[in-house]
LOBAMAR-914748 format. One record per residue: residue in three letters; x, y, z of N, C-alpha, C in turn. Coordinates in steps of 0.001 Angstrom, whole numbers, padded with zeros to 6 digits, always signed. Each point is the difference from the previous one (the first is absolute). Example, Ala and Ser with C-alpha at 12.3 -4.5 7.8 and 13.67 -1.06 7.14 Angstrom:
ala+013190-005690+007800-000890+001190+000000+000900+001200+000000 ser-000350+001050-000720+000820+001190+000060-000770+001090+000730 
# end
This chain:
met-037846-000740-023318+000947-000646+001081+001753+000978-000863 his-000169+000658-000944+001336+000378-000526-000260+001580+001055 trp-000916+000660-000042-000845+001464+000502+000181-000504+001408 glu-000372-001008+001048+000109-000313+000822+001751+000169+000408 ala+000430-000909-000031+001615-000046-000028+000641+000987+000079 ser-000216+000969-001196+000452+001081-000458-000455+001282+001021 ala-001050-000330+000534-000668+001240+001202+000665-000591+001785 glu+000652-000758-000061+000857-000722+000758+001288-000076+000543 leu+000511+000019-001849+001406+000401+000574+000250+001637-000122 arg-001480+000863-000682+000156+001312-000006-000096+000457+001771 arg-000982-000388+000522+000058+000061+001482+001333-000206+000985 ile+000715-001082-000427+001204-000398+000878+001009+000985-000556 ser+000001+000022-000928+001249+001034-000616+000346+001781+000150 thr-001583-000111+000583-000354+001644-000014+000805+000407+001358 ser+000877-000891+000969+000612+000614+000703+001168-000332-000132 his+000474-000365-001384+000943+000264-000356+000437+001060-001536 asp-001345+000895-000003-000004+000727-001017+001128+001321-000063 leu-000193+000411+001546+000241+001400+000183+001874-000430-000126 tyr+000445-001455+000475+001292-000181-000026+000563-000366-001470 phe-000765-000198-000993+000663-000554-001334-000103+001734-000618 ile-001257+000435+000290+000480+001844-000358+000508+000459+000366 ser+000457+000137+001315+001590+000406+000630+001594-000358-001316 leu-000088-001110+000083+001338-000887-000388-000220+000420-001934 gln-001460+000421-000314+000066+000853-001186+000259+001234-000553 gln-000318+001020+000787+000544+001527+000494+001212-000408+000371 ile+000789-001097+000403+001037+000277+000119+000709-000127-000588 phe-000060-000886-000707+000752-000724-001300+000031+001285-001084 phe-000812+000708-000312-000427+001016-000641+000354+001472+000084 phe+000498-000078+001507+000584+001211+000778+001383-000004-000888 met+000641-001381+000762+001501+000225-000986-000104-000202-001505 cys-000616-001024-000356+000659+000265-001527-000359+001817-000183 tyr-001270+000374+000190+000539+001482+000072+000789+001156+000500 val+001078-000364+001243+000750+000481+000050+001507-000491-000670 asn+000314-001214-000224+000810-000784-001269+000120+001352-001343 val-001222+000118-000210-000483+000863-001238+000511+001162-000147 tyr-000428+000830+001413+000189+001215+000642+001621-000103-000146 leu+000205-000668+000812+002153+000072+000406+000309+000303-001571 arg-000371-001340-000581+000713-000188-001296+000194+001115-001188 asp-001342+000564+000003-000103+001412-000521+001146+000983+000327 ile-000094-000145+001364+001085+001398+000827+001294+000125-000581 lys+000627-001718-000009+000738-000147-000307+000932+000622-001822 
# end
């Protein structure tokens, strides 16, 4: 039951994986830019 629900959720969220991954990459990129600019000053 649990594995079936997990597989179902995974199949549903597959289309959203790229969206969340891109958000995560943007978040880390912004953090990196903030640290980089802070080191320059």
